[in-house]
C-alpha positions in Angstrom: 0.3 0.0 0.4 1.6 3.4 -1.2 1.8 6.1 1.5 -0.5 8.9 0.5 1.2 12.3 0.0 0.4 15.7 0.3 -0.7 17.6 -2.8 1.6 20.7 -3.8 -0.2 23.5 -5.3 1.5 26.2 -7.6 1.3 28.5 -4.8 3.1 26.4 -2.7 5.8 25.3 -5.4 6.0 29.1 -6.1 6.6 29.6 -2.3 9.2 27.1 -1.5 11.2 28.4 -4.5 11.0 32.1 -3.2 12.2 30.6 0.3 14.9 29.0 -0.7 16.4 31.6 -3.0 15.8 33.7 0.1 17.8 31.5 1.7 20.5 31.4 -0.5 20.6 35.5 -0.2 20.7 35.5 3.4 23.6 32.8 3.1 25.7 35.2 0.8 25.0 38.5 3.0 25.9 36.2 6.1 29.6 35.1 4.3 28.2 31.5 4.2 29.0 28.7 2.0 26.7 27.9 -0.5 27.3 24.9 -2.6 28.3 26.0 -6.0 26.4 24.9 -9.1 27.3 22.1 -11.4 29.0 23.2 -14.5 26.1 23.7 -17.5 24.6 26.1 -20.1 23.5 29.8 -18.9 21.2 30.1 -16.4 18.0 31.1 -17.6 17.5 34.7 -17.4 14.0 36.9 -16.3 13.5 37.7 -20.2 14.1 34.0 -21.1 11.7 32.3 -18.6 8.7 35.4 -19.1 9.0 34.6 -22.8 8.2 30.7 -21.9 4.9 32.4 -20.6 4.6 34.0 -24.2 5.3 37.6 -21.9 8.7 40.0 -21.6 10.4 41.0 -18.4 12.1 44.2 -19.5 13.7 47.1 -17.8 13.8 50.6 -18.4 16.5 52.7 -19.4 18.2 56.2 -19.2 21.6 58.5 -20.2 23.7 57.8 -17.4 23.7 53.8 -18.3 25.1 54.2 -21.4 28.5 55.0 -20.0 28.4 52.0 -18.0 29.8 49.1 -19.4 28.7 46.6 -16.4 25.3 47.7 -16.2 25.2 47.5 -20.1 25.9 43.8 -19.9 23.3 43.1 -17.7 20.4 45.3 -19.5 21.4 43.2 -23.1 21.5 39.5 -21.8 19.2 39.8 -18.6 15.9 41.3 -20.4 13.6 41.1 -23.6 12.1 44.5 -23.4 13.0 48.0 -23.1 11.3 51.1 -22.1 13.5 54.6 -22.8 13.0 56.2 -19.3 12.8 60.1 -21.0 14.3 60.1 -24.0 11.5 59.7 -26.0 9.2 62.4 -23.7 8.3 65.6 -25.6 11.2 68.0 -23.8 13.7 65.5 -25.7 12.0 64.8 -29.3 11.1 68.5 -29.6 13.0 70.8 -27.7 12.1 73.5 -29.9 8.7 73.8 -31.7 9.1 71.8 -35.2 13.1 70.9 -34.4 13.3 67.3 -33.4 16.4 65.2 -32.1 16.1 61.6 -31.6 19.5 61.0 -30.6 19.0 59.7 -27.4 15.7 58.1 -28.5 17.6 56.7 -30.6 20.2 55.0 -28.6 17.8 53.3 -26.8 16.4 51.9 -30.0 19.7 50.7 -31.3 20.7 49.1 -28.6 17.5 46.8 -28.3 17.9 45.6 -32.1 20.8 44.7 -31.1 20.0 42.7 -28.3 17.0 41.2 -30.0 14.9 43.1 -27.1 11.5 44.6 -27.5 11.1 48.2 -27.4 7.8 50.3 -25.5 7.8 53.8 -26.3 7.4 56.3 -23.6 5.3 58.9 -23.8 3.8 61.0 -26.5 1.9 63.2 -24.4 2.2 63.6 -20.7 1.8 67.0 -18.4 5.1 66.9 -17.3 8.7 67.5 -19.0 7.5 69.4 -21.5 9.4 72.0 -23.3 8.9 75.4 -22.2 8.1 76.7 -25.8 5.3 74.8 -24.9 4.4 75.6 -21.3 5.0 78.9 -21.6 3.2 79.5 -25.1 -0.3 80.6 -25.5 -2.7 78.8 -27.9 -5.8 78.8 -28.9 -7.6 75.3 -29.4 -6.8 74.7 -33.3 -3.5 75.7 -32.6 -2.7 73.2 -30.1 -4.4 70.6 -31.9 -2.2 71.3 -35.0 1.1 71.5 -32.5 -0.1 67.7 -30.9 -0.9 66.0 -34.0 2.5 67.0 -35.6 4.0 66.4 -32.3 2.8 62.3 -32.0 2.8 62.0 -35.8 6.4 63.1 -36.4 7.5 60.9 -33.3 6.0 57.8 -34.3 7.0 57.7 -37.8 10.0 58.5 -37.2 10.0 54.8 -34.7 7.4 53.6 -37.1 8.2 49.6 -37.4 10.3 49.3 -34.2 8.0 49.9 -31.3 5.8 47.5 -29.8 3.7 49.5 -27.4 3.6 53.4 -27.3 2.1 55.0 -24.1 0.3 57.5 -25.6 -1.5 59.3 -23.2 0.2 59.3 -19.5 -1.0 60.2 -16.6 -4.6 62.0 -17.7 -6.3 61.5 -14.7 -6.5 62.8 -10.8 -6.8 60.5 -7.8 -10.0 60.6 -7.5 -10.9 60.2 -11.0 -11.7 63.8 -12.5 -9.4 65.0 -15.5 -5.6 66.4 -14.9 -5.8 70.1 -15.3 -3.4 70.1 -17.8 -2.8 72.2 -20.6 -4.1 69.9 -22.8 -7.2 69.1 -21.4 -7.9 73.1 -20.3 -7.3 73.7 -23.9 -8.7 70.9 -25.6 -11.3 68.9 -23.3 -11.3 65.1 -22.7 -11.5 64.8 -26.3 -8.0 65.3 -26.4 -6.7 61.5 -25.8 -9.0 59.9 -28.4 -7.5 62.5 -31.0 -3.8 61.3 -29.6 -4.7 57.6 -30.2 -6.3 58.3 -33.7 -3.0 60.3 -34.6 -0.9 57.8 -33.2 -2.7 54.4 -35.3 -2.4 57.0 -38.5 1.0 57.3 -38.2 2.0 53.7 -37.0 -0.8 51.1 -37.8 0.4 48.4 -36.2 2.1 49.5 -33.3 -0.4 48.2 -30.4 -1.6 51.7 -28.3 -1.5 52.2 -24.2 -2.9 54.5 -21.4 -0.8 54.0 -19.0 -0.9 56.0 -14.9 0.3 55.4 -10.9 -1.8 54.4 -8.7 -4.1 51.6 -10.6 -3.1 49.2 -9.4 -6.4 48.5 -7.0 -9.5 48.9 -7.9 -10.2 52.4 -7.1 -11.5 56.2 -8.5 -8.7 56.6 -10.8 -8.7 52.9 -11.9 -12.3 52.9 -12.2 -11.9 56.3 -14.5 -10.0 54.0 -17.0 -12.2 51.7 -17.1 -15.0 54.2 -17.8 -12.8 56.0 -20.5 -11.6 52.8 -22.2 -14.9 51.3 -22.4 -16.1 54.2 -24.2 -13.1 54.3 -26.4 -13.9 51.1 -27.2 -17.6 51.5 -28.1 -16.5 55.0 -30.3 -14.3 52.6 -32.6 -10.9 54.4 -31.4 -7.8 52.3 -31.5 -6.8 51.6 -27.9 -5.3 48.5 -27.5 -4.0 48.3 -23.6 -3.7 49.5 -20.3 -0.1 50.4 -18.5 -0.4 49.8 -15.0 2.9 51.3 -13.4 3.4 49.6 -10.4 5.1 52.3 -8.3 4.7 50.9 -5.1 6.5 51.6 -1.5 5.8 49.0 1.6 4.5 51.6 4.0 1.8 51.9 2.0 0.9 47.8 1.9 0.4 46.0 -1.2 -3.0 45.9 -3.7 -4.6 42.9 -2.4 -6.6 43.0 -5.9 -4.2 43.9 -8.1 -5.4 40.7 -10.3 -9.1 41.3 -10.4 -8.3 45.1 -12.0 -5.7 43.3 -14.3 -8.6 41.1 -15.3 -11.3 43.6 -15.4 -9.7 45.7 -18.6 -8.9 42.5 -19.9 -12.1 41.9 -20.0 -12.8 44.7 -22.3 -10.8 43.7 -24.5 -7.8 45.3 -24.0 -4.4 44.1 -23.3 -2.6 44.8 -19.7 1.1 45.7 -18.7 2.7 46.3 -16.2 4.8 49.4 -17.1 7.0 51.1 -14.4 7.8 48.7 -11.5 9.1 49.3 -8.6 8.6 49.2 -4.9 10.7 51.4 -2.5 11.1 51.4 1.2 12.1 53.3 3.8 15.9 53.4 4.3 18.1 52.0 5.5 17.1 48.4 4.0 17.2 45.6 6.5 16.4 41.6 5.4 12.8 41.4 6.8 11.9 44.9 4.2 13.8 43.3 1.7 12.0 39.7 1.9 8.2 42.0 2.3 9.7 43.3 -1.3 10.4 40.0 -2.4 7.0 38.9 -1.9 5.6 41.7 -3.4 7.6 41.3 -6.8 6.7 38.1 -6.6 3.1 38.6 -6.2 3.0 41.0 -9.0 4.9 38.4 -11.2 2.3 36.2 -10.5 -0.3 38.3 -11.1 0.1 38.4 -14.7 0.7 35.2 -15.3 -2.4 34.9 -14.4 -4.2 37.0 -16.5 -3.7 35.7 -20.1 -3.7 38.9 -21.2 -1.0 41.0 -19.1 1.7 40.7 -22.0 4.8 41.7 -19.6 6.2 43.3 -16.6 8.7 46.2 -16.9 11.2 47.8 -13.9 11.6 51.3 -13.9 15.1 50.6 -14.5 16.8 47.6 -13.0 19.1 48.5 -10.7 18.9 50.8 -7.4 22.4 52.7 -8.5 20.2 54.5 -11.4 16.8 54.5 -9.9 14.1 57.6 -9.7 13.8 57.1 -6.7 16.2 58.9 -4.1 16.0 62.2 -5.6 11.9 62.5 -5.4 11.6 60.8 -2.1 14.0 61.5 0.3 15.0 58.7 2.7 13.8 56.1 0.2 14.8 53.5 -2.4 16.5 50.0 -2.7 13.4 49.5 -5.1 14.7 47.0 -7.4 15.4 43.9 -8.3 19.1 44.6 -8.4 21.7 47.1 -5.7 23.1 49.7 -6.6 26.6 47.2 -7.2 24.7 45.7 -10.2 24.2 42.0 -7.2 21.0 40.7 -7.7 18.6 41.0 -4.6 15.9 38.5 -2.8 13.0 40.5 -5.1 15.2 39.5 -8.6 15.3 35.6 -7.1 11.7 35.9 -6.1 10.3 37.5 -9.3 12.6 34.6 -11.4 11.4 31.3 -9.0 7.4 32.6 -10.0 8.9 32.3 -13.9 9.8 28.9 -12.9 14.3 29.7 -12.7 
C-alpha cells in the first residue's frame, strides 16, 4: 500500500522556490558558503523565463547607464524588453517647436535591436517634462491641436516598425478619478485623448496603443475612471489596445491585494494589460525583513500578471538601485529594484525568477 502524499499546489511550489532563493541570498549576505552549481548551460534569465509564458520581462533605461559597461552587459542579457525612461518624452524629442532630436531615443532603440529586445515607446503625451516653448505659449484650441498632431505623428513615424507599444497618453486622471487639469485638457477638453490615439494609429497602424498611469494597481476611483474611458473609447471605435499599470509601490502603504482582479477587468474589455514601471521602494535603511517583504511583493505582482491571459509583460523602472529615480524624489526612500547599486541581484530578483519558473 502506497503512502499518501500531500498535494503540492502551484502556490506552494512558488513559495518554496522563493524561500529557497531568499535562504541562499541570506547565506551570501552572512558570508556563508553556498554549494556551487554544477557546470552547465547559461542560467535562464528573467527575459528567457518570461518568454516561455508568452510574456516579456523588461527594464527601463536612461542616459547615464549608457556610459556603464557592466550595467549594459546585464541590460542586454537579462531582459527581453526596454523602455526609454526619458529619451522619448517631449522635452527631449522636440526641444524647439518643429525641431526634432531623436539622438537619445535612437540610442535606446539601436541597443534593443542589437540585443533582440522589444521596445516600448514612452511617452507621447504627458503633462510633465514639456519644453518651455509649449508650456509658456498661449494657444488656441486649433493651434494646440495642430502642434499635438505634428508632434505625435512625427515621433511615431520616426520609429515606425520598431516600437511594440506606445504609451500614448500618460497620467490623464487625478486620484479621485477626475481629469487632470493639464494644458491639453484645459485647452482641448477630454477629447484630446481620443485624438492622440487616432493620430498615433495613423502614423503606425501596427503599434499597440496604451493609456498609462500610477496608483491604478487596485480597484478605486482612478482605475475606475480609466475603465470607463477605455470602455467608451472601444465603443466609439477609437484605437486603444492596452492599459499600462505603472506599479510604483511603497512598503509603507501596503500591497494592492486586488491587482489581479483589476487587471482582469481591463482584459475583459478586450485590451491588453502591461505592468510598465514596477518598483517597490522602502524607507531606508533597507533591512533583511524589508527586503524579504519586497521580494514577496515582486513575486505577487509577477504572479498576478501570469494569471491574467492578456497581461503581456512586466517592466521594472530600471533594474538597479544605482540608477533609480526614487532617492531624488522621495528623500530617505529607495532600494526599490531587483538589483542593488553594485549590480548584485537582491531577494526581489530571485523571487520574481522563482515565480517565472527559474
